[in-house]
N, C-alpha and C positions, 0 to 999 in steps of 0.2 A: 125423734131419732131418725137417722137416715143412713142406710148402708148401700154401697154400690158393689156389685159383683154377682157371681152365679148364685142362684137360689138352690141351696142344697138342704140337707137335713141337719141344720145346726141350731142350737138353742137360741130362741128369741129372734131369729132372723130368717128362717126359711120354713117352708111347708110344701106339701105336695099332694097329688091325688089321682082318682079314677072312679068308675062305677060299674056295678055288676049288672050287666044286661045280657041277655042270651040271644043266640042266633044273630039275626040282622040288627038286634038292638045293642050289640056290643060297642057301637060307637055312641058316646054319650050325647044325648039330645035333650035332657031335662033342663029346663030353664030356671035360673034363680031370679029373684027380684031385688031391686034396689041398686045402690051404687056406692063406690068408693070415690071420694072427691078430694082433690088436692087444689090448694088455692092458686097455684101457678100452672100446674100441668093439666088440670081439668078432671073430668069424670071418667071413671071406668064403670061401664054398665054391661057386665058380662051377660052372655046369652045362653051359655051352656054350663052344666055342672057335672062333676064326676067325683067319686070318693073311693078310698081304699084304706085298709089297715097298714100301719107303718110302725117302725121302731125308732126311738129317739137316737140321735147320733151321740149324745152325751151320756146315755145310760141304756145299755142294751136290754135291760129289764123293763124299761118304760115303753109302753105301747099306746097307740091312739088311732084315731081315724083322721085322715087328711082329706080336705075338700078343695078341689081345684075349679075355679070359676073362670071361664075363658070366653073369647069372642068367637072361636071356631070349635067345632067338635073334635074330640080325640077318640082313639080306640082305647077305651077305659080298661077293658079286660086284658088286652095285651100289655098295657102298662102295669096292671096289678100283678101279672105273672112274672114280671121282671124283678130284679133285686134293688132297683132304684126307679120307682114309678115316675117320679118327677123328671128325672133325666130321660127316661124312655119317652115320656110325653113331649119333652123338648125335641128329642130326635125325630119325632114324627113330623115335625116342621109344619103342623097344621094349626096349632093353637098358640104356642108359646112365643111366636114371633110378634104377637100383639100384647098390649097391656093385659094383665090378668091379676087375679086375687087368689091368695092361698090362705086356707083356714086350717088350723091344727087343733084338734080336740083330744087332749091327752087324758089318759085314764086317771091321773091324779086330780082332775078337775080343771086344770088350767086350759084356757082357750087362747090362741094367738092368731093374729091376722097380719098378713103382709100384702100391701098393694104394690104391684111391680109394674113400672113404666118401661116400655120396651126401648125407648130412645137411648138410654144409657144404663138400663137394667137397675135403676135406682129403686130401692125398697123403702116403704114407709110402714112402720110396724106399730102394732098395738096388741096388748094382751090383758087378760083379766086381772093381772096383778098391778097394772099401770094404766087404768082408765078405760079399758074396754068393758062393755056390758055384753052378756050372752044369755040366751035361753036355748038350751039344747035338750031335746027330748031324750030319755034313756034309750040307748041303742040295744034293742032286744031282738032284732031280726036282721034283715038285710037292707035296711034303710037308715039314713041319718037325716033328722029334721031339726032345723033350728034357725035362730036369728042372732046376728052379732051387730052391735052398733056402739056409737059413742054419743054420750049426752052433750059433750062440748067438744069443739075442735081441738085437736092435739097440735102442739107447736114444735117445729124443728129448731135446731140450733141457730139457723139463719133467719128465723122469723116467719117462715112459711107455715101454713097450717093444713091439716087434712082431717077428714071425718068420714064416717061410713055408716051405712044402714043396709044390711044385706040379709035376705032370707033364702033358705034352700030346703029342698025336700028331694033327696037323691038316693038311688040305689047304691049299695056298696059293692064294688068289684072285689072279689077275693081270689087269691091264688088257690090251686088245687089243695085239697086236704093233705096233711102230712102226719107221719107217725115218728116217734122218737127212735133213734138208732142206739145201739148199746154203747157203753163207754168206749171211747176211742174212735167212734164213728163207723164201726163195722168195716165192710169192704171198701166203701168210698173213703173212709178215714185212712185205711192202709195205703190206698193208692195215692192219696194226697201226701202222706208222710214220706212215701218213696220219692215223690216229686221234690218235696222240700229238701231231702237229703242230697239229691243230685244237684239241685239249683244252688244250694249252699256250697257244694264242692266245685261248682263252676265248670262241669264237664258236659260239653254238648253231645259227645258220642254216647255217654251213659244216659243222657236224657232222651235221646231219640227213640229207644224202645218203649218209652212211656207215653209217646205222643201219637197223634193220628197222622196219616199220610198228608193231610191238608196242612197241619201245623208244621210238619217238617218241610214241606215244599215252600210254604210262605217264608220260613226262616232261611232256607238255603238258596232260594232264587230271588231274594229281595236285596236290600241294601246292606244287610249285615255282613261283616267280614271277620269278626272275632267270635270266639265261643260265647263270651258274655253278651255280645250283640245278638247272636242267634238265639240264645236262651231268652233274651228280652223280647225278641220278635215272636217267639213261640208262646211264652207264658209270662208276658210282660207284667201283668198285674200281680202275679205271684212274686216275681223277682223284685218288683218295686218295693214291697214291704219286707222282704227278707234281707235285702241289701240296701242300706240307707247310707248315702254319702260314702260309698265304698266300704262301709263296715257291715259285716255279716251278723245276723241275729245270733244271740247267745243260745237261745233255746226256742223251740216251737212245740206247742201242745194243743190238742183238741179239747175244748171245754164241753161242748155238746153238739149234737148233730141230729138231723131229721131227714126223712125221705118222703117226697111228695108222691102223690098218685101218678103223676106224669113221668116219674123216673128221675127227677132232679133231686140231688142230695145237697143240703145246705149245712155247712159246718162252721161253728164259731171257733176261732183259732186265736190263741194267745201267742204273740210274737214278742219275745223279750229282747230288747236292745240295751245298750249300756245305760242310757238315760231314762228310758221309759218302756213300758209294755203296751203294745198296741193290740187291741181286740179287733180282729178282722173276721169277715164272713166270706167263706169260699164256697163256690158252687161246682159240683161234679155231676156229670151225666153219664149214664151207662150207654155205651156205644159198642155194638158187636161183642157183647159179653165182657167188656172191660170198662173201667171207670176213667173218664176223660175230664181233664181240668177245663173249666169254662172261664172263670173269672174270680178275683178276690178283691174285696174293697174293705177299707177301714171303717169300723163302727165307732170306736172311741179310743182314747188314750188313758191309761191308768198310771 
């Protein structure tokens, strides 16, 4: 199998990660052993490892630990505290400009590996349902230890082959602890739904009281000329999922929400459109005694 494109949290073709270290150890420095080898592209022999908990993009109730093996160190803790650790690691521009390997260890027992070659972002994939072998110790604390390998080379559709044998023992970077919020998401949920109502109405003037001064300034002093463009500049990732191809969502509801120790609220949101319902994750943060929108991303489609 061969896929070309961005590595995200998609079934069978992407994985991500980081590691829980403290103080100056927040940059992942633990080294894996072994290699991922492609018959034409050569070996990936990663020098650093990081790991963190993640949710599957195809099932928001599916959780796992992802391990990222890189040629350069990343700030694992910073990545773990984001809502997309792999993307955060890529944006650090320290590690993911080079060839790397991603390992996904899911709670249902499946393990998947993707070797990613930087030249064209080609991914070569194996999992325990199709040829991959794995030995992963039970994760009972803050480390994940294991080995993944293939007994025989795997073949791509164009006749190339790849194989791997990698071992790792790495600390798991975890985001701050969180507690569940009441149904509807409490105060962060109320603030989010107020934003949703105004964004769906398309009124920039009504949206401004719900924004920070920085958000308003960015929208009014940038390229945006229409209300829709200003709304997109201020809360683009919210507008993106509420308005698809010019069609506004039929309904929006909060499924569940939690509040982290660092004051960040995470809310799972169902956005119903004519053809499908998207499950998204929104992030709100309390700033000067009010809840401010940070970002929303799609988790899955139902």
